[in-house]
C-alpha positions, 0 to 999 in steps of 0.5 A, spaced: 546 319 495 540 319 500 533 322 498 534 327 503 540 330 500 540 336 496 541 334 489 544 338 483 539 339 477 540 333 472 537 330 466 536 323 463 534 319 457 531 312 457 537 307 457 532 302 454 525 302 452 520 300 457 515 295 454 508 299 452 502 295 455 496 296 450 489 295 454 483 293 451 476 297 450 478 303 446 486 301 444 490 305 449 485 305 456 478 303 458 473 307 458 467 306 463 460 308 464 458 315 466 453 314 472 455 320 476 455 327 477 460 328 471 455 328 466 451 334 469 452 340 465 449 347 468 444 350 463 447 355 459 454 353 460 458 354 454 464 350 450 471 351 453 475 354 447 470 351 442 472 344 444 467 338 444 470 334 449 477 334 453 480 327 454 482 325 461 487 320 463 488 316 470 489 310 473 484 306 478 489 307 484 488 311 490 494 316 489 490 318 483 485 320 488 484 327 485 482 325 478 477 319 481 474 324 486 474 330 481 470 325 476 465 323 481 463 329 484 463 333 477 468 338 478 471 337 471 465 337 467 463 343 471 469 347 470 469 345 462 462 347 461 459 344 455 465 341 453 464 334 454 470 331 460 471 324 457 475 319 460 480 313 459 483 309 465 490 305 465 494 300 469 501 302 467 504 309 465 507 307 458 500 305 456 498 312 458 504 315 454 503 312 448 495 314 449 498 321 450 503 321 444 497 318 439 492 324 441 487 319 444 488 323 451 489 330 452 491 330 459 493 325 464 494 324 471 501 320 472 507 318 476 514 322 475 517 316 472 513 315 466 513 322 465 520 323 465 521 317 460 515 320 456 519 327 456 526 324 454 524 319 449 521 324 445 527 329 446 522 333 450 517 334 444 511 331 447 509 333 454 509 338 459 508 337 467 502 342 469 500 341 476 501 336 482 496 332 485 499 327 490 505 326 495 506 319 499 502 313 499 508 308 498 511 303 503 515 297 504 511 292 507 514 285 509 512 278 512 514 279 519 516 272 520 522 273 515 523 280 516 524 284 522 529 289 521 531 293 515 537 289 515 533 283 514 531 285 507 538 283 505 537 276 501 530 277 500 525 277 495 521 284 494 516 286 489 516 292 485 510 294 480 515 295 474 522 295 471 524 303 472 517 305 475 517 310 480 517 305 486 522 301 482 527 307 482 526 308 489 527 301 492 533 300 488 536 307 490 534 305 498 538 299 496 544 302 494 544 307 500 544 300 504 551 299 501 548 293 497 548 291 490 543 289 485 543 289 477 538 294 476 536 290 469 535 283 472 533 285 479 538 280 481 543 281 487 544 282 494 536 283 494 532 279 489 527 285 486 521 281 483 518 286 478 510 284 479 504 287 477 500 290 482 494 286 481 497 280 483 502 282 488 497 280 494 497 273 491 504 272 490 505 274 497 500 269 500 503 264 496 510 266 499 513 267 492 515 274 495 517 276 502 515 283 501 514 289 496 515 296 495 509 298 492 503 304 492 497 304 495 492 301 495 497 295 494 501 296 500 494 296 505 492 290 501 498 286 503 497 288 510 490 285 510 494 279 509 498 279 514 504 283 512 507 289 516 509 296 514 517 296 515 518 303 511 514 309 509 518 312 503 515 319 506 520 318 512 526 318 506 524 325 504 525 332 506 518 335 509 516 327 508 513 330 501 515 327 494 511 327 488 507 320 487 502 323 482 502 329 477 499 332 471 501 332 464 498 335 458 500 334 450 504 340 448 500 341 442 494 341 446 497 346 451 499 351 446 492 350 442 487 350 448 490 353 454 483 355 456 481 348 457 488 346 460 486 351 465 479 349 466 482 342 468 487 345 472 482 350 476 478 343 477 483 340 480 485 345 485 477 345 487 477 338 488 484 337 492 481 343 497 474 339 497 478 332 499 482 336 504 476 339 507 472 333 507 477 327 507 472 322 509 466 323 504 472 324 499 474 317 501 468 314 500 467 318 493 474 315 491 472 308 492 465 309 489 469 311 482 474 305 483 468 301 484 465 303 477 472 303 474 474 296 476 467 293 478 470 292 486 470 297 491 476 296 496 474 294 503 475 298 509 480 295 512 484 296 506 481 303 504 482 307 510 490 306 512 491 307 504 487 314 504 490 316 510 497 315 508 496 320 501 497 327 501 493 331 496 496 337 494 497 342 488 505 343 488 508 338 483 514 337 488 519 339 482 525 338 486 523 331 488 521 329 481 529 331 479 531 327 485 528 321 482 531 322 476 537 322 479 536 316 482 534 312 476 541 315 473 545 312 479 541 306 478 543 305 471 536 305 468 537 312 465 542 316 462 542 323 461 538 328 457 535 334 459 529 335 463 529 343 462 522 345 460 519 339 462 514 343 467 510 349 465 506 351 471 504 358 468 497 356 468 497 353 475 500 359 478 495 363 475 489 359 478 493 359 485 493 366 484 486 367 483 484 362 489 489 367 494 494 361 494 502 361 494 505 360 487 509 353 486 516 352 483 519 348 477 525 347 481 529 351 474 526 345 470 520 350 467 519 352 460 524 358 458 
């Protein structure tokens, strides 16, 4: 079924457990030094809901730009008052879900597939999606010497970041729409789907071990900097060219016990997105500065500029597109069907949006009853 086609509501469950990747430092994620505006607490500020801290997780990806900029510019700390915003960074969705389940983080920025997998693996008991963050920023980039048209992808080796992750599901769905066959678990078939960590995908491309990749930014632009060409922007496959790439999740118990803290983080997220969209060039530089602090290396302009341009920072979680992505995973045979009902609780986000004079966002019928 094309991604732009209307899809019925469908739930799903994990057909096979995905591997959990435990990172260094604090066990589930890595902590970095607080050297930016994030540390500044206004004089006389009060703790939010009596909490000493709120633990926030995110990836060191440009698609998590709201978290990067919100941290670096101090939006989260300002909204939380004297409650300290603490941070952990992750490289993979399963490790962030594991950290959420272990209460090592309270709130996190994460992609749709790990959100779905985490929710369904717990039978709907561990998380809620409470807000949106970003759309777009995913491309099929290829070696122009080997692949000149979409039809040329058949028979080639194309990388995705991880089996069953958001981009992997999208690519498998696109392959099926071409009428080609690929075994979703092994990646073998009319196209060879090579599951490759984004960190090593550029080297794999340079060595010739892959012919292209369906990947998020900035990996796509890193490949272009190595001579690859953009063959397809995934946004072109979706209605209004929008689809969820990053949303905000929270532990259900934390949401129930500390709604004021969740509301504060959502308020900061909305303020951050507003600032990003009003100051795109400055925001791009701020996000890159945060990436440099987190990873020790900033992105060069030839990668940063096109990558940032392809991402939209929005508050709407685009729930209907998450439901469609879930249906794509079911169709690919990666997941079976439990319920996604209740995965969203957009009450606090809509409260924040109303206070800002903005329109409410919709949960596509998948909200808490």
